[in-house]
C-alpha positions as CSV (number, residue, x, y, z in Angstrom):
1,M,-21.5,-30.6,15.9
2,G,-20.1,-27.8,13.6
3,L,-22.4,-26.6,10.9
4,F,-25.5,-28.5,11.8
5,A,-25.4,-26.9,15.3
6,K,-24.8,-23.5,13.7
7,F,-27.9,-23.9,11.6
8,K,-29.9,-24.8,14.7
9,N,-28.6,-21.7,16.4
10,I,-29.5,-19.5,13.4
11,F,-33.0,-20.7,12.9
12,N,-34.2,-21.6,16.3
13,K,-33.5,-18.2,17.9
14,P,-35.8,-15.3,17.4
15,E,-32.8,-13.0,16.7
16,N,-31.7,-15.0,13.7
17,K,-30.0,-12.9,11.1
18,L,-32.3,-13.7,8.2
19,E,-35.5,-11.8,7.8
20,P,-38.7,-13.8,8.5
21,Q,-40.0,-13.0,5.0
22,T,-36.8,-14.6,3.5
23,I,-37.2,-17.7,5.7
24,E,-40.9,-18.0,4.8
25,S,-40.1,-17.7,1.0
26,Y,-37.5,-20.4,1.1
27,D,-39.6,-22.5,3.3
28,K,-42.6,-22.4,0.9
29,G,-40.4,-22.4,-2.3
30,L,-38.5,-25.5,-1.4
31,A,-41.5,-27.5,0.1
32,K,-41.7,-29.9,-2.8
33,T,-38.0,-30.7,-2.7
34,R,-38.0,-31.0,1.1
35,Q,-41.0,-33.3,1.1
36,A,-39.5,-35.5,-1.6
37,F,-36.0,-35.6,-0.2
38,V,-36.0,-35.0,3.6
39,N,-39.0,-37.2,4.2
40,E,-37.3,-40.0,2.3
41,L,-34.1,-39.4,4.2
42,S,-36.1,-39.7,7.5
43,I,-37.7,-42.9,6.3
44,L,-34.2,-44.2,5.5
45,G,-33.1,-43.3,9.0
46,H,-36.0,-45.4,10.5
47,K,-35.4,-48.3,8.1
48,Y,-31.7,-48.5,9.0
49,T,-30.7,-47.7,12.5
50,K,-27.1,-48.6,11.7
51,V,-24.9,-47.3,8.9
52,T,-24.5,-50.1,6.3
53,D,-23.6,-50.5,2.7
54,E,-27.3,-50.9,1.9
55,Y,-28.0,-47.6,3.6
56,F,-25.4,-45.9,1.4
57,D,-26.9,-47.5,-1.7
58,E,-30.3,-46.2,-0.9
59,L,-28.9,-42.7,0.1
60,E,-27.1,-42.5,-3.3
61,N,-30.4,-43.2,-5.2
62,L,-32.2,-40.6,-3.0
63,L,-29.6,-37.9,-3.7
64,I,-29.7,-38.7,-7.5
65,M,-33.5,-38.4,-7.4
66,A,-33.1,-34.9,-5.8
67,D,-31.2,-34.0,-9.0
68,I,-27.9,-33.2,-7.3
69,G,-26.2,-35.0,-10.2
70,V,-24.5,-38.4,-10.5
71,N,-20.9,-37.1,-10.4
72,T,-21.6,-34.8,-7.5
73,V,-23.4,-37.6,-5.6
74,M,-20.6,-40.1,-6.2
75,K,-18.0,-37.6,-4.8
76,F,-20.4,-36.8,-1.9
77,I,-20.9,-40.5,-1.0
78,D,-17.1,-41.1,-1.0
79,R,-16.6,-38.1,1.3
80,L,-19.4,-39.2,3.6
81,K,-17.9,-42.8,3.8
82,D,-14.5,-41.3,4.7
83,R,-16.0,-39.2,7.4
84,V,-18.0,-42.2,8.8
85,K,-14.8,-44.2,8.9
86,K,-12.7,-41.5,10.6
87,E,-15.3,-40.5,13.1
88,N,-16.5,-44.1,13.6
89,I,-20.2,-43.1,13.0
90,T,-22.6,-46.0,13.3
91,D,-25.9,-44.2,14.1
92,T,-28.0,-43.1,11.0
93,K,-29.8,-40.3,13.0
94,Y,-26.4,-38.7,13.7
95,L,-25.3,-39.3,10.1
96,Q,-28.3,-37.2,8.9
97,E,-26.7,-34.2,10.7
98,V,-23.4,-35.0,8.9
99,I,-25.2,-35.1,5.6
100,V,-26.5,-31.6,6.1
101,D,-23.0,-30.5,7.0
102,E,-21.5,-32.1,3.9
103,L,-24.1,-30.7,1.5
104,F,-23.5,-27.2,2.8
105,I,-19.7,-27.8,2.4
106,I,-20.3,-28.7,-1.3
107,Y,-21.5,-25.2,-1.9
108,V,-19.1,-23.2,0.3
109,S,-15.9,-25.1,-0.3
110,G,-13.2,-24.4,-2.8
111,E,-13.2,-21.1,-4.7
112,S,-15.1,-18.4,-3.0
113,L,-18.2,-17.5,-5.0
114,S,-20.1,-14.3,-4.5
115,D,-23.8,-14.2,-4.8
116,K,-23.7,-10.3,-4.8
117,I,-24.3,-8.4,-8.0
118,N,-21.2,-6.4,-9.2
119,I,-22.4,-2.8,-9.2
120,N,-20.6,-0.2,-11.3
121,P,-19.6,2.7,-9.0
122,S,-19.6,5.2,-11.9
123,G,-22.3,5.1,-14.6
124,P,-24.8,2.4,-15.5
125,T,-24.5,-1.2,-14.2
126,V,-25.0,-3.4,-17.2
127,I,-26.5,-6.9,-16.7
128,L,-26.6,-9.1,-19.7
129,M,-29.2,-11.9,-19.6
130,V,-28.7,-15.1,-21.5
131,G,-30.5,-18.5,-21.6
132,V,-32.5,-20.7,-23.9
133,N,-36.0,-19.8,-24.9
134,G,-38.8,-20.9,-22.6
135,V,-36.9,-20.8,-19.3
136,G,-38.5,-17.5,-18.1
137,K,-35.8,-15.1,-19.2
138,T,-38.0,-12.2,-20.1
139,T,-40.1,-12.6,-17.0
140,T,-37.0,-12.7,-14.9
141,I,-35.8,-9.4,-16.5
142,G,-39.2,-7.9,-15.6
143,K,-38.9,-9.1,-12.0
144,L,-35.3,-7.8,-11.7
145,A,-36.5,-4.5,-13.1
146,Y,-39.3,-4.4,-10.5
147,K,-36.8,-5.2,-7.7
148,Y,-34.3,-2.4,-8.7
149,V,-37.0,0.2,-9.4
150,N,-38.4,-0.5,-5.9
151,E,-34.9,0.1,-4.5
152,G,-35.0,3.6,-6.0
153,K,-32.9,2.8,-9.1
154,K,-33.5,4.1,-12.6
155,V,-33.7,1.1,-14.8
156,M,-33.6,0.6,-18.6
157,L,-34.6,-2.6,-20.5
158,I,-32.9,-3.2,-23.9
159,A,-34.4,-5.8,-26.3
160,G,-31.4,-7.6,-27.8
161,D,-33.6,-10.6,-28.8
162,T,-34.5,-8.8,-32.1
163,F,-35.5,-11.6,-34.4
164,R,-37.8,-13.8,-32.2
165,A,-41.5,-13.0,-33.0
166,G,-43.0,-11.0,-30.1
167,A,-39.9,-10.8,-28.0
168,V,-39.4,-7.0,-28.4
169,P,-43.0,-6.0,-27.6
170,Q,-43.1,-8.5,-24.7
171,L,-40.1,-6.8,-23.1
172,E,-41.6,-3.3,-23.7
173,E,-44.7,-4.5,-21.9
174,W,-42.5,-5.4,-18.9
175,A,-40.8,-2.0,-19.0
176,K,-44.3,-0.3,-18.8
177,K,-45.3,-2.6,-15.9
178,T,-42.2,-1.8,-13.9
179,N,-41.9,1.9,-14.7
180,S,-38.6,1.2,-16.5
181,L,-37.2,2.9,-19.6
182,F,-37.1,0.8,-22.7
183,Y,-35.1,0.6,-26.0
184,G,-35.7,-1.9,-28.7
185,K,-36.2,-2.5,-32.4
186,E,-37.3,-5.6,-34.3
187,N,-35.5,-7.6,-37.0
188,I,-32.2,-5.8,-37.0
189,D,-28.7,-6.5,-35.7
190,P,-28.9,-7.0,-31.8
191,A,-25.4,-5.3,-31.3
192,G,-26.7,-2.2,-33.0
193,V,-29.8,-2.0,-30.9
194,I,-27.7,-2.5,-27.7
195,F,-25.2,0.2,-28.8
196,D,-28.0,2.8,-29.3
197,G,-29.8,1.7,-26.1
198,L,-26.6,2.1,-24.0
199,K,-26.0,5.5,-25.4
200,Q,-29.5,6.5,-24.3
201,A,-28.9,4.9,-20.9
202,Q,-25.8,7.0,-20.4
203,A,-27.6,10.2,-21.6
204,Q,-30.5,9.6,-19.1
205,N,-28.2,8.7,-16.2
206,V,-29.7,5.2,-15.8
207,D,-28.5,3.1,-12.8
208,I,-29.3,-0.4,-14.0
209,V,-29.4,-1.7,-17.6
210,L,-30.9,-5.2,-18.2
211,I,-30.2,-6.5,-21.7
212,D,-32.3,-9.4,-23.2
213,T,-30.5,-11.7,-25.7
214,A,-31.5,-14.4,-28.1
215,G,-32.0,-17.9,-26.6
216,R,-30.8,-20.0,-29.5
217,L,-28.4,-22.7,-28.4
218,Q,-28.9,-25.1,-31.4
219,N,-26.0,-23.4,-33.3
220,K,-23.4,-22.5,-30.6
221,V,-21.0,-21.0,-33.1
222,N,-23.5,-18.4,-34.3
223,L,-24.6,-17.6,-30.7
224,M,-21.0,-17.3,-29.6
225,K,-20.2,-14.9,-32.4
226,E,-23.3,-12.8,-31.6
227,L,-22.4,-12.7,-27.8
228,E,-18.8,-11.8,-28.6
229,K,-20.0,-8.9,-30.8
230,I,-22.5,-7.8,-28.1
231,N,-19.8,-7.9,-25.4
232,K,-17.4,-5.9,-27.5
233,V,-20.0,-3.3,-28.2
234,I,-21.0,-3.0,-24.5
235,G,-17.3,-2.8,-23.4
236,G,-16.6,-0.2,-26.0
237,I,-19.3,2.1,-24.5
238,I,-19.0,1.3,-20.8
239,P,-15.5,0.1,-19.7
240,N,-15.5,-3.3,-17.8
241,A,-19.1,-3.9,-18.9
242,P,-21.1,-6.1,-18.9
243,H,-20.7,-6.2,-15.1
244,E,-22.8,-9.4,-14.9
245,T,-23.8,-12.0,-17.4
246,L,-26.6,-14.0,-15.8
247,L,-27.7,-17.3,-17.2
248,V,-31.4,-18.1,-16.6
249,I,-32.2,-21.8,-16.1
250,D,-35.5,-23.5,-15.4
251,A,-35.0,-25.6,-12.2
252,A,-37.6,-28.1,-13.4
253,T,-35.4,-29.2,-16.3
254,G,-32.9,-30.7,-13.8
255,Q,-29.8,-32.1,-15.4
256,N,-30.7,-30.5,-18.7
257,G,-30.2,-27.2,-16.9
258,I,-26.7,-28.3,-16.0
259,L,-26.0,-29.1,-19.7
260,Q,-27.2,-25.6,-20.6
261,A,-24.9,-24.1,-18.0
262,E,-21.9,-26.0,-19.4
263,S,-22.8,-25.0,-22.9
264,F,-23.2,-21.3,-22.2
265,K,-20.0,-21.3,-20.0
266,S,-18.1,-22.7,-23.0
267,I,-19.2,-19.8,-25.3
268,T,-19.3,-16.7,-23.0
269,N,-18.3,-15.5,-19.5
270,I,-21.2,-16.4,-17.2
271,T,-20.9,-14.7,-13.9
272,G,-24.0,-16.0,-12.2
273,I,-27.1,-18.2,-12.5
274,V,-30.8,-17.3,-12.1
275,L,-32.8,-20.5,-11.2
276,T,-36.5,-20.0,-12.1
277,K,-39.5,-22.1,-11.0
278,L,-37.7,-23.7,-8.1
279,D,-41.0,-23.8,-6.2
280,G,-42.7,-26.0,-8.8
281,T,-40.2,-28.8,-8.7
282,A,-38.8,-31.4,-6.4
283,K,-35.4,-31.0,-8.1
284,G,-34.1,-28.3,-5.7
285,G,-30.8,-30.2,-5.4
286,I,-29.8,-28.6,-8.8
287,V,-28.4,-25.7,-6.8
288,L,-25.7,-28.0,-5.4
289,A,-25.2,-29.7,-8.8
290,I,-24.5,-26.4,-10.5
291,K,-21.9,-25.3,-8.0
292,E,-20.1,-28.7,-8.2
293,T,-20.3,-29.0,-12.0
294,V,-19.7,-25.5,-13.4
295,N,-18.6,-23.6,-10.3
296,I,-20.8,-20.6,-11.1
297,P,-22.7,-18.9,-8.2
298,V,-26.5,-18.9,-8.1
299,K,-27.4,-15.2,-7.7
300,F,-31.2,-15.3,-7.8
301,I,-33.8,-18.0,-7.4
302,G,-37.5,-18.0,-8.4
303,L,-39.7,-19.1,-5.5
304,G,-43.1,-18.3,-7.0
305,E,-45.0,-16.4,-9.7
306,G,-45.3,-13.1,-7.9
307,M,-43.2,-10.0,-8.7
308,T,-41.4,-10.2,-5.4
309,D,-40.8,-14.0,-5.6
310,L,-37.5,-13.6,-7.3
311,K,-35.1,-13.7,-4.4
312,T,-31.4,-13.0,-3.9
313,F,-29.9,-16.5,-3.3
314,D,-28.9,-17.2,0.3
315,I,-27.1,-20.5,1.0
316,E,-28.1,-20.6,4.6
317,A,-31.8,-19.9,3.8
318,Y,-31.6,-22.6,1.1
319,I,-30.1,-25.2,3.5
320,Y,-32.9,-24.2,6.0
321,G,-35.5,-24.6,3.3
322,L,-34.3,-28.1,2.5
323,F,-33.7,-29.3,6.0
324,K,-36.2,-27.3,8.1
325,D,-37.8,-30.3,9.6
326,M,-34.5,-31.8,10.7
327,I,-33.0,-28.5,11.8
328,S,-36.1,-27.4,13.8
329,D,-36.1,-30.6,15.8
330,G,-35.0,-30.5,19.4
331,E,-31.4,-31.4,20.3
């Protein structure tokens, strides 16, 4: 059949288009979700050899436990039931293949979402990082800096989280670790710091600018005003910037992460999601929930603590990481 067969072709052939390192990272990083979800799905397939209402009830609970989200799951189950009826599917083993198909369709259907970073062809590419405190925002900035420096880019980190104790020196430490330039001052207006930092970035022909921001979401009005001011300052210096506004979410927070995405989307223009700590949770279904709920592409995912464990998101590698055991089976 369609997509399931396609995945088998991709991952069971030595000439598959994804690098072995990428496949290995997703394999390891999604192990907890795979064990919790796919193993249960297999058990469900053994428990019910025929598709019944009871099977759908248990499948629904299983999908919700994977943190795909209640609304997404309800729509998904309805679509699955329609397909079962149209194609007269009775065998649960075959239905497992349809489930893989339909979960993939959730992500790729509708509006086309790019997981690529929008690079500025002339002058610095400005990436604004947002997210609540404690999600790994500063560490993510450090890992992105490491990635771009290793690609031969000249990188600058700007500390826009000026009032949180220790935030500025923490980011400066990451700049030193990654051989990046740094600009930051404590306890002053973030927009002013960002203005001065961007001027320096232009003067020094920087390729990538990563800007940290405050993570306060308790008072959305204040944060919205601050981000509006920051965006205005950035756009005034570099036209069409920021080129990306990336929201960092801790995957382990599950549905709380979805609420954060909805809140930030309501106050500023989020262009992409960075999902951290995906390797430490069984809630890997959050990737699908984010797409269905807020329609923002996941651009990077954290699959470990190492500097190289922040990976560009790849939907095919993700589906493989989730369903490896099923996809790798023989025909």
